[in-house]
Residue frames relative to the residue before (quaternion, step in Angstrom):
aa qw qx qy qz dx dy dz
M 1.0000 0.0000 0.0000 0.0000 0.00 0.00 0.00
Y 0.6475 0.5106 -0.3067 0.4753 3.59 0.99 -0.90
K 0.6234 0.5354 -0.3409 0.4565 3.62 1.01 -0.74
N 0.6527 0.5024 -0.3099 0.4749 3.60 0.95 -0.86
Y 0.6188 0.5489 -0.3358 0.4507 3.57 1.04 -0.79
L 0.6594 0.5123 -0.2988 0.4620 3.57 0.96 -0.92
K 0.6200 0.5431 -0.3349 0.4566 3.57 1.08 -0.79
Q 0.6583 0.5189 -0.2992 0.4560 3.53 0.92 -1.01
K 0.6863 0.4813 -0.2962 0.4579 3.58 0.85 -0.91
T 0.6349 0.5304 -0.3290 0.4554 3.60 1.05 -0.78
F 0.6861 0.4652 -0.2930 0.4765 3.59 0.85 -0.92
S 0.6094 0.5568 -0.3433 0.4481 3.60 1.08 -0.67
I 0.6609 0.4969 -0.2972 0.4773 3.55 0.94 -0.93
M 0.6526 0.5251 -0.3168 0.4450 3.61 0.93 -0.90
R 0.6454 0.5174 -0.3257 0.4580 3.56 0.97 -0.83
K 0.6552 0.5209 -0.3069 0.4530 3.59 0.98 -0.85
L 0.6612 0.5039 -0.3048 0.4647 3.57 1.12 -0.63
G 0.3842 -0.7618 0.4554 0.2543 3.60 1.26 -0.13
L 0.8502 -0.0416 0.0675 0.5205 3.54 -0.87 -1.03
L 0.6239 0.5284 -0.3374 0.4666 3.57 1.03 -0.80
G 0.6372 0.5392 -0.3153 0.4515 3.57 1.01 -0.81
S 0.6448 0.5231 -0.3143 0.4603 3.55 1.04 -0.82
F 0.6473 0.5057 -0.3082 0.4799 3.57 0.98 -0.86
L 0.6442 0.5314 -0.3112 0.4537 3.56 1.00 -0.87
F 0.6514 0.5205 -0.3102 0.4566 3.57 0.98 -0.93
F 0.7212 0.4454 -0.2728 0.4550 3.56 0.71 -1.06
G 0.5890 0.5512 -0.3714 0.4598 3.59 1.14 -0.45
L 0.6639 0.4876 -0.2825 0.4916 3.54 0.99 -0.92
Y 0.6158 0.5617 -0.3256 0.4464 3.57 1.05 -0.82
F 0.6738 0.5033 -0.2739 0.4665 3.52 0.96 -0.99
V 0.6632 0.4978 -0.2988 0.4724 3.61 0.91 -0.93
K 0.6373 0.5220 -0.3295 0.4614 3.59 0.98 -0.84
N 0.6811 0.4933 -0.3023 0.4487 3.61 0.84 -0.92
I 0.6413 0.5075 -0.3256 0.4745 3.58 0.98 -0.80
W 0.6258 0.5348 -0.3309 0.4614 3.58 0.97 -0.82
N 0.6877 0.4749 -0.2869 0.4682 3.55 0.86 -1.04
L 0.6345 0.5386 -0.3480 0.4315 3.61 0.97 -0.77
L 0.6869 0.4823 -0.2750 0.4690 3.56 1.06 -0.72
F 0.8363 0.2908 -0.0997 0.4539 3.56 0.86 -0.94
D 0.6662 0.5093 -0.3439 0.4225 3.64 1.10 -0.26
R 0.4190 0.7255 -0.4639 0.2878 3.59 1.27 0.06
F 0.6241 0.5341 -0.3498 0.4505 3.59 1.15 -0.57
S 0.6880 0.4495 -0.2919 0.4894 3.61 0.89 -0.84
Y 0.6015 0.5502 -0.3564 0.4566 3.57 1.16 -0.60
K 0.6349 0.5309 -0.3284 0.4553 3.57 1.01 -0.79
T 0.6460 0.5059 -0.3074 0.4820 3.59 1.02 -0.85
Y 0.6494 0.5330 -0.3017 0.4507 3.52 0.99 -0.91
S 0.6654 0.5018 -0.2831 0.4745 3.60 0.95 -0.94
Q 0.6440 0.5119 -0.3198 0.4700 3.59 1.00 -0.82
S 0.6127 0.5372 -0.3434 0.4670 3.62 1.06 -0.70
I 0.6455 0.5149 -0.3168 0.4666 3.56 0.99 -0.81
Q 0.6744 0.4935 -0.3003 0.4598 3.59 0.88 -0.92
K 0.6293 0.5234 -0.3327 0.4683 3.61 1.02 -0.76
A 0.6591 0.5101 -0.3049 0.4610 3.59 0.96 -0.85
I 0.6371 0.5067 -0.3187 0.4856 3.57 1.04 -0.81
A 0.6584 0.5330 -0.3112 0.4307 3.61 0.92 -0.91
R 0.7310 0.3832 -0.2398 0.5111 3.60 1.04 -0.69
K 0.4007 -0.7675 0.4142 0.2809 3.53 1.50 0.10
K 0.6430 0.4415 -0.3490 0.5195 3.54 1.07 0.82
I 0.0471 -0.8019 0.5952 -0.0211 3.56 -0.45 1.24
V 0.0680 -0.7769 0.6259 -0.0005 3.55 -0.76 1.12
L 0.1198 -0.8267 0.5492 0.0255 3.59 -0.48 1.16
D 0.2029 -0.7347 0.6343 0.1290 3.52 -1.07 0.84
I 0.1555 -0.7951 0.5819 0.0704 3.61 -0.49 1.23
P 0.2675 -0.8160 0.4965 0.1267 3.60 -0.45 1.20
Y 0.6344 0.4976 -0.3285 0.4919 3.62 1.17 0.46
K 0.3290 -0.7980 0.4868 0.1342 3.58 -1.17 0.42
G 0.6302 0.5801 -0.3319 0.3953 3.64 1.23 -0.08
L 0.7104 -0.4564 0.3422 0.4123 3.52 -1.36 0.20
G 0.7074 0.4405 -0.2677 0.4836 3.60 0.80 -0.93
D 0.6102 0.5771 -0.3366 0.4257 3.56 1.12 -0.75
W 0.7292 0.4024 -0.2335 0.5019 3.58 1.07 -0.71
T 0.5747 0.6162 -0.3809 0.3807 3.59 1.09 -0.59
V 0.6298 0.5887 -0.3280 0.3863 3.56 1.04 -0.84
F 0.7023 0.4595 -0.2669 0.4736 3.62 1.21 -0.40
T 0.4572 0.7515 -0.4077 0.2449 3.59 1.26 -0.12
S 0.6158 0.5556 -0.3717 0.4171 3.64 1.09 -0.34
L 0.5362 0.6867 -0.3836 0.3062 3.61 1.20 -0.49
P 0.6524 0.5471 -0.3626 0.3789 3.70 0.68 -0.93
R 0.7180 0.4384 -0.2607 0.4736 3.58 0.82 -1.04
L 0.6885 0.4972 -0.3071 0.4294 3.61 0.83 -0.89
L 0.6430 0.5104 -0.3201 0.4730 3.60 1.02 -0.80
H 0.6320 0.5223 -0.3258 0.4708 3.59 1.06 -0.71
E 0.7111 0.4779 -0.2728 0.4376 3.55 0.81 -1.06
K 0.7474 0.4030 -0.2464 0.4671 3.63 0.90 -0.81
Y 0.8234 0.2392 -0.0952 0.5056 3.60 0.90 -0.88
G 0.3783 -0.7030 0.5019 0.3327 3.58 1.23 -0.38
A 0.4276 0.7214 -0.4341 0.3291 3.56 1.22 0.56
D 0.3922 -0.6922 0.5588 0.2340 3.53 -1.22 0.64
F 0.2478 -0.7862 0.5578 0.0963 3.56 -1.02 0.88
Y 0.0380 -0.7876 0.6135 -0.0442 3.56 -0.86 1.09
I 0.2020 -0.7279 0.6324 0.1714 3.53 -1.37 0.24
T 0.5321 -0.6450 0.4330 0.3367 3.61 -0.97 0.76
K 0.5382 -0.6033 0.4784 0.3426 3.56 -1.17 0.58
K 0.5579 0.5951 -0.3812 0.4352 3.56 1.19 -0.51
S 0.6387 0.5067 -0.3202 0.4824 3.59 1.02 -0.73
Y 0.6401 0.5465 -0.3158 0.4381 3.54 0.97 -0.92
E 0.6605 0.5315 -0.3008 0.4367 3.55 0.97 -0.90
K 0.6516 0.5384 -0.3092 0.4358 3.56 1.15 -0.60
L 0.4912 0.7151 -0.4091 0.2827 3.61 1.21 -0.50
S 0.4604 -0.6818 0.5003 0.2700 3.57 -0.99 0.85
N 0.7719 0.0609 -0.0162 0.6327 3.57 1.23 -0.58
K 0.3867 -0.7661 0.4669 0.2135 3.58 -0.47 1.20
D 0.5427 0.6089 -0.4048 0.4133 3.62 1.20 -0.29
I 0.5129 0.6393 -0.4043 0.4059 3.56 1.27 -0.40
A 0.6487 0.5233 -0.3074 0.4591 3.58 0.98 -0.92
E 0.6748 0.4951 -0.3033 0.4555 3.58 0.93 -0.93
L 0.6793 0.5066 -0.3022 0.4366 3.56 0.83 -0.98
L 0.7858 0.3966 -0.1819 0.4384 3.54 0.79 -1.04
F 0.8320 0.2050 -0.0725 0.5103 3.59 1.00 -0.80
L 0.6858 0.4923 -0.3332 0.4199 3.64 0.76 -0.78
K 0.6607 0.4637 -0.3056 0.5050 3.58 1.22 -0.34
N 0.5630 0.5908 -0.3792 0.4362 3.58 1.30 -0.08
P 0.3933 -0.7524 0.4748 0.2320 3.65 -0.54 1.09
Y 0.6693 0.4903 -0.3120 0.4630 3.61 1.18 -0.35
F 0.5755 0.5812 -0.3730 0.4381 3.60 1.23 -0.14
K 0.2746 -0.8241 0.4816 0.1159 3.59 -0.71 1.05
G 0.7128 -0.4774 0.2472 0.4505 3.60 1.23 -0.03
F 0.5407 -0.5825 0.5045 0.3374 3.50 -1.45 -0.09
V 0.1095 -0.8343 0.5403 0.0078 3.56 -0.80 1.00
E 0.4582 -0.6748 0.5226 0.2481 3.51 -1.25 0.64
E 0.5587 0.5574 -0.4426 0.4259 3.57 0.41 1.18
D 0.6030 -0.5612 0.4192 0.3817 3.53 -1.20 0.43
G 0.1314 -0.8079 0.5694 0.0758 3.55 -1.04 0.69
L 0.6553 -0.4691 0.3952 0.4408 3.54 -1.31 0.00
V 0.2632 -0.7664 0.5646 0.1568 3.57 -0.66 1.08
F 0.4194 -0.7340 0.4721 0.2498 3.58 -0.53 1.16
R 0.0594 0.7814 -0.6190 0.0533 3.56 -1.05 0.90
I 0.3001 -0.7076 0.6063 0.2043 3.52 -1.29 0.47
F 0.1534 -0.8006 0.5769 0.0510 3.57 -0.76 1.07
S 0.6693 -0.4726 0.3813 0.4281 3.58 -1.33 0.17
K 0.6173 0.5644 -0.3317 0.4364 3.58 1.16 -0.67
D 0.6314 0.5342 -0.3365 0.4502 3.56 1.23 -0.37
K 0.6530 0.4940 -0.2991 0.4899 3.56 1.34 -0.03
T 0.4774 -0.6193 0.5209 0.3424 3.56 -1.23 0.40
W 0.6695 -0.4803 0.3657 0.4328 3.56 -1.29 0.19
K 0.5961 0.5693 -0.3655 0.4323 3.56 1.07 -0.68
Q 0.6857 0.5094 -0.2722 0.4430 3.55 1.01 -0.88
I 0.5407 0.5885 -0.4115 0.4381 3.56 1.24 -0.19
F 0.7450 0.4072 -0.2071 0.4860 3.56 1.12 -0.76
V 0.8039 0.1430 -0.0640 0.5737 3.61 1.02 -0.72
T 0.5353 -0.6798 0.4120 0.2856 3.57 -1.11 0.62
Q 0.6456 0.5554 -0.3286 0.4084 3.56 1.11 -0.54
G 0.7960 0.4089 -0.2528 0.3679 3.52 -1.37 0.37
C 0.4488 0.6916 -0.4774 0.3040 3.61 1.11 0.20
D 0.6145 -0.5536 0.4136 0.3806 3.53 -1.24 0.37
S 0.5381 -0.5804 0.4872 0.3692 3.53 -1.29 0.30
I 0.6524 -0.4997 0.3699 0.4334 3.58 -1.19 0.34
T 0.6302 0.5363 -0.3464 0.4419 3.61 0.98 -0.77
E 0.6573 0.4901 -0.3120 0.4800 3.61 0.99 -0.77
I 0.6504 0.5312 -0.3104 0.4455 3.56 1.00 -0.83
V 0.6987 0.4599 -0.2846 0.4683 3.58 0.84 -0.93
E 0.6177 0.5243 -0.3545 0.4668 3.61 1.06 -0.63
K 0.6511 0.4967 -0.3227 0.4746 3.59 1.00 -0.72
Q 0.6203 0.5552 -0.3407 0.4368 3.61 0.99 -0.81
F 0.7476 0.3668 -0.1977 0.5171 3.55 1.09 -0.73
G 0.5167 -0.6760 0.3991 0.3417 3.59 1.27 0.26
L 0.4805 0.6945 -0.4074 0.3474 3.57 1.13 0.64
Q 0.4161 0.7512 -0.4575 0.2309 3.60 1.22 -0.06
G 0.5990 0.5803 -0.3710 0.4084 3.60 1.13 -0.41
I 0.7825 0.2822 -0.1572 0.5322 3.59 1.08 -0.65
G 0.6202 0.5193 -0.3451 0.4760 3.59 1.23 -0.28
K 0.3556 -0.7426 0.5312 0.2000 3.56 -1.20 0.52
G 0.4825 -0.6794 0.4260 0.3523 3.56 1.27 -0.04
I 0.5985 0.5133 -0.3567 0.5011 3.56 1.25 0.50
P 0.4649 -0.6702 0.4929 0.3030 3.60 -0.94 0.82
E 0.1264 -0.7916 0.5925 0.0797 3.61 -1.24 0.33
I 0.0841 -0.7717 0.6269 0.0661 3.55 -1.11 0.62
F 0.3822 -0.7404 0.5175 0.1947 3.55 -1.22 0.55
Y 0.4602 0.6325 -0.4678 0.4115 3.54 1.27 0.34
T 0.2532 -0.7566 0.5834 0.1520 3.59 -0.87 0.96
P 0.3667 -0.7604 0.4853 0.2278 3.62 -0.41 1.16
Q 0.4006 -0.6949 0.5414 0.2518 3.55 -1.12 0.67
K 0.3980 -0.7298 0.5079 0.2259 3.53 -0.82 1.03
I 0.1314 -0.7892 0.5985 0.0424 3.59 -0.69 1.10
S 0.4040 -0.7727 0.4334 0.2278 3.59 -0.29 1.28
E 0.6367 0.5648 -0.3368 0.4027 3.62 0.96 -0.75
Y 0.7000 0.4529 -0.2734 0.4797 3.59 1.24 -0.32
E 0.4143 0.7389 -0.4531 0.2778 3.55 1.27 0.05
E 0.7499 0.2915 -0.1718 0.5686 3.60 1.21 -0.48
T 0.5000 0.6664 -0.4057 0.3759 3.58 1.16 0.63
I 0.2545 -0.6899 0.6543 0.1766 3.53 -1.19 0.75
L 0.1238 -0.8174 0.5616 0.0345 3.58 -0.35 1.25
V 0.0921 -0.8044 0.5869 0.0070 3.56 -0.74 1.10
D 0.0200 0.7666 -0.6410 0.0318 3.57 -0.85 1.01
S 0.0060 -0.8290 0.5571 -0.0484 3.56 -0.26 1.30
N 0.4515 0.6917 -0.4416 0.3502 3.56 1.26 0.40
Y 0.1011 0.7717 -0.6238 0.0721 3.54 -1.13 0.75
I 0.2594 -0.7832 0.5489 0.1341 3.57 -1.11 0.65
S 0.6994 0.4905 -0.2938 0.4289 3.59 0.68 -1.09
G 0.6683 0.5331 -0.3033 0.4210 3.59 0.90 -0.89
K 0.5866 0.5893 -0.3657 0.4182 3.54 1.14 -0.60
K 0.6081 0.5847 -0.3478 0.4090 3.57 1.14 -0.65
V 0.7569 0.2991 -0.1908 0.5488 3.58 1.15 -0.47
G 0.6354 -0.6182 0.3084 0.3449 3.55 1.23 0.48
W 0.2955 0.7697 -0.5206 0.2218 3.62 1.11 0.46
E 0.0659 -0.7701 0.6335 0.0358 3.54 -1.16 0.69
Y 0.2126 -0.7786 0.5804 0.1084 3.56 -1.10 0.70
S 0.4804 -0.6680 0.4940 0.2811 3.56 -1.12 0.68
Q 0.3422 -0.7458 0.5328 0.2069 3.58 -0.56 1.10
Q 0.5752 0.5904 -0.3747 0.4245 3.55 1.18 -0.54
T 0.6116 0.5522 -0.3518 0.4441 3.60 1.07 -0.70
F 0.6349 0.5194 -0.3290 0.4678 3.55 1.01 -0.83
Q 0.6792 0.4949 -0.2914 0.4571 3.58 0.88 -0.96
N 0.6200 0.5498 -0.3524 0.4349 3.56 1.01 -0.72
Y 0.6994 0.4500 -0.2778 0.4808 3.59 0.93 -0.86
V 0.5959 0.5390 -0.3695 0.4668 3.59 1.05 -0.64
S 0.6627 0.5051 -0.2905 0.4704 3.59 0.93 -0.91
K 0.6361 0.5428 -0.3162 0.4481 3.54 1.02 -0.82
F 0.7673 0.3914 -0.1937 0.4696 3.60 0.89 -0.92
Q 0.5987 0.6267 -0.3616 0.3435 3.56 1.13 -0.58
T 0.0143 -0.7625 0.6464 -0.0229 3.49 -1.11 0.91
K 0.7034 -0.4212 0.3231 0.4727 3.59 -1.24 -0.08
E 0.6913 0.5017 -0.2720 0.4431 3.54 1.08 -0.71
T 0.6987 0.5005 -0.2758 0.4304 3.61 1.08 -0.59
R 0.1758 -0.7376 0.6375 0.1365 3.53 -1.26 0.47
V 0.3521 -0.7228 0.5602 0.1995 3.55 -1.24 0.48
E 0.0125 0.7855 -0.6185 0.0176 3.55 -0.93 0.92
Y 0.2554 -0.7449 0.6024 0.1301 3.51 -1.04 0.95
V 0.0790 -0.8260 0.5581 -0.0060 3.60 -0.79 0.98
D 0.1595 -0.7516 0.6333 0.0928 3.55 -1.22 0.61
V 0.3998 -0.7514 0.4716 0.2304 3.57 -0.44 1.28
S 0.6273 0.5563 -0.3482 0.4193 3.64 1.03 -0.64
K 0.7244 0.3805 -0.2260 0.5286 3.61 1.25 -0.39
Q 0.6387 0.4991 -0.3143 0.4941 3.59 1.26 0.31
D 0.5280 -0.5301 0.5391 0.3867 3.49 -1.28 0.36
L 0.5252 -0.6853 0.3933 0.3160 3.60 -0.72 1.05
Y 0.6753 0.4843 -0.3193 0.4556 3.62 0.91 -0.82
R 0.6267 0.5102 -0.3517 0.4725 3.61 1.00 -0.66
Y 0.6075 0.5590 -0.3491 0.4434 3.54 1.02 -0.77
V 0.6704 0.4817 -0.2933 0.4822 3.60 0.89 -0.89
D 0.6448 0.5356 -0.3186 0.4425 3.55 1.00 -0.88
I 0.7231 0.4272 -0.2757 0.4676 3.60 0.79 -0.93
M 0.5790 0.5690 -0.3630 0.4574 3.54 1.17 -0.58
Y 0.7001 0.4700 -0.2548 0.4734 3.53 0.90 -1.00
S 0.6980 0.4928 -0.2631 0.4481 3.60 1.04 -0.84
S 0.5658 0.6360 -0.3839 0.3579 3.60 1.13 -0.55
K 0.5478 -0.6116 0.4594 0.3388 3.53 -1.18 0.59
H 0.7772 0.0275 0.0082 0.6287 3.55 1.09 -0.83
F 0.1081 -0.7787 0.6156 0.0553 3.54 -1.00 0.85
I 0.0577 -0.7906 0.6093 -0.0197 3.56 -0.77 1.15
T 0.1219 0.8199 -0.5440 0.1302 3.54 -0.64 1.07
V 0.4808 -0.6302 0.5193 0.3193 3.57 -1.31 -0.22
L 0.6517 -0.4359 0.3803 0.4907 3.61 -1.21 -0.24
S 0.3185 0.7448 -0.4924 0.3184 3.50 0.04 1.34
G 0.7386 -0.3805 0.2982 0.4700 3.56 -1.30 -0.18
G 0.6118 0.5685 -0.3296 0.4403 3.55 1.07 -0.76
A 0.6620 0.5068 -0.2899 0.4700 3.55 0.96 -0.91
A 0.6535 0.5098 -0.3134 0.4635 3.61 0.97 -0.83
V 0.6746 0.4886 -0.2961 0.4675 3.60 0.91 -0.96
H 0.6602 0.5227 -0.3136 0.4388 3.60 0.91 -0.88
A 0.5688 0.5966 -0.3730 0.4259 3.60 1.20 -0.56
C 0.5983 0.5826 -0.3513 0.4233 3.60 1.22 -0.44
F 0.7010 0.4562 -0.2607 0.4822 3.59 1.18 -0.54
D 0.4553 -0.6654 0.5204 0.2811 3.51 -1.18 0.56
K 0.4836 0.6404 -0.4413 0.4016 3.53 0.68 1.21
E 0.4876 -0.6664 0.4848 0.2883 3.54 -1.01 0.80
Y 0.1173 0.7763 -0.6175 0.0465 3.58 -1.10 0.66
I 0.4513 -0.6769 0.5179 0.2645 3.55 -1.27 0.40
C 0.0369 -0.7753 0.6303 0.0179 3.59 -0.87 0.96
V 0.2344 -0.7848 0.5628 0.1110 3.54 -0.56 1.20
L 0.3070 -0.7660 0.5458 0.1454 3.58 -0.82 1.05
P 0.5325 -0.6065 0.4646 0.3643 3.65 -1.06 0.59
Y 0.4010 -0.7526 0.4721 0.2233 3.56 -0.86 0.96
N 0.7495 0.3887 -0.2070 0.4943 3.60 1.20 -0.40
A 0.4308 0.7513 -0.4289 0.2569 3.58 1.21 0.22
F 0.2026 -0.7351 0.6360 0.1187 3.52 -1.05 0.87
G 0.7666 0.4369 -0.2587 0.3931 3.56 -1.22 0.39
E 0.6113 -0.6032 0.3910 0.3309 3.50 -1.31 0.49
S 0.4359 0.7226 -0.4550 0.2841 3.60 1.25 -0.15
V 0.5796 0.5768 -0.3811 0.4315 3.60 1.14 -0.51
D 0.7188 0.4527 -0.2538 0.4626 3.56 0.73 -1.09
Q 0.5674 0.6077 -0.3873 0.3984 3.61 1.16 -0.45
F 0.7501 0.3307 -0.2009 0.5362 3.57 1.23 -0.38
V 0.5127 0.5940 -0.4259 0.4505 3.55 1.28 0.54
F 0.1663 -0.8017 0.5704 0.0661 3.56 -0.54 1.21
K 0.2987 -0.8264 0.4548 0.1452 3.55 0.00 1.36
K 0.7365 0.4112 -0.2346 0.4832 3.60 1.08 -0.64
S 0.4909 0.6151 -0.4503 0.4218 3.57 1.26 0.22
R 0.5658 -0.6004 0.4370 0.3583 3.57 -1.30 0.02
A 0.3183 0.7595 -0.4986 0.2708 3.57 1.24 0.42
I 0.1954 -0.7025 0.6663 0.1562 3.53 -1.29 0.63
Y 0.1694 -0.8109 0.5546 0.0783 3.57 -0.47 1.21
A 0.0272 0.8093 -0.5803 0.0873 3.51 -0.88 1.03
K 0.2796 -0.7264 0.5945 0.2020 3.62 -1.24 0.39
C-alpha cells in the first residue's frame, strides 16, 4: 500500500512539473530499463529455465500476483495453447485464488475452461516482465510494448499459435432489452493507484455519436453487478464504451467492436500492456 502511495505522489509531482516532469520521467524510465537490461539477465535465465522444466514435466503451475478481473483475463489463452502445443496441464496456485477480489472471476475465466486443471496447494511460477520481453524501441520510449497476453505467450513459446488475445469459454446470454443500449463503464481500480485520469468529454463524444431515438444510455459499475450479468449485458449491448479495465479485457474475447478510452495522463508501458491490438477494440483518448 505504501509503495502505491509513493507511485501516486511521484506521478502527481511529475504532472505538476509539466514538460520538465515528462523529461524527468522518460529519463528515469530509460535509466531503469538500461539497469534492468544489464542486471536482470540472471533472474531471466532462472525464470526461463523454470518454464522449460514445467513444460518438460507437462505441468505448468502459475502464480498470478494480481487480483482483478482484467488482471486475470490476460492469462486465459494459456490453458488451451499449452495443451495444444505441449500436451501440458495448466494450474493456478490456491494462493492466487485467495487474493481474488471476487471469486466469481475464477469461475468465469478458468473453471469453465475445459483445458484448466484446477487450483493447487503448491508454489508456482510467479509471472514477471523482463527487459528481454521488450523491443529495443521500448527501452527508449514507453509506447508500443506488447500486451501481457502477448508477452506471456512468447515466454512460453506460444506466439506461433497464440493470437495475443484473451479467451473465455463462457457463452454470454443475449438480453433483448440491451440490443438498443449504449453501455458505459467508466470505472477502474488499478489505474487509480498510479494516478490515471480519463476525459469525460471523450465518453460524451462517443455517446453522442452512437445515440439515436431508438437507443438508451446506461452507466454500469461491475463492482455493483453480478459478474455474469455484467458480461451478459456488455455482450448484449449495441455499443460498449469503457476504460482500460476488466470489462475491456473480457470484451476483447468477443468478436465484437467496442470503444476503449485510454487515460490521457498515463506514463509508462503499463497502458500498452492492456491494449489488445488484434481485438476489435477502438482505442481513443
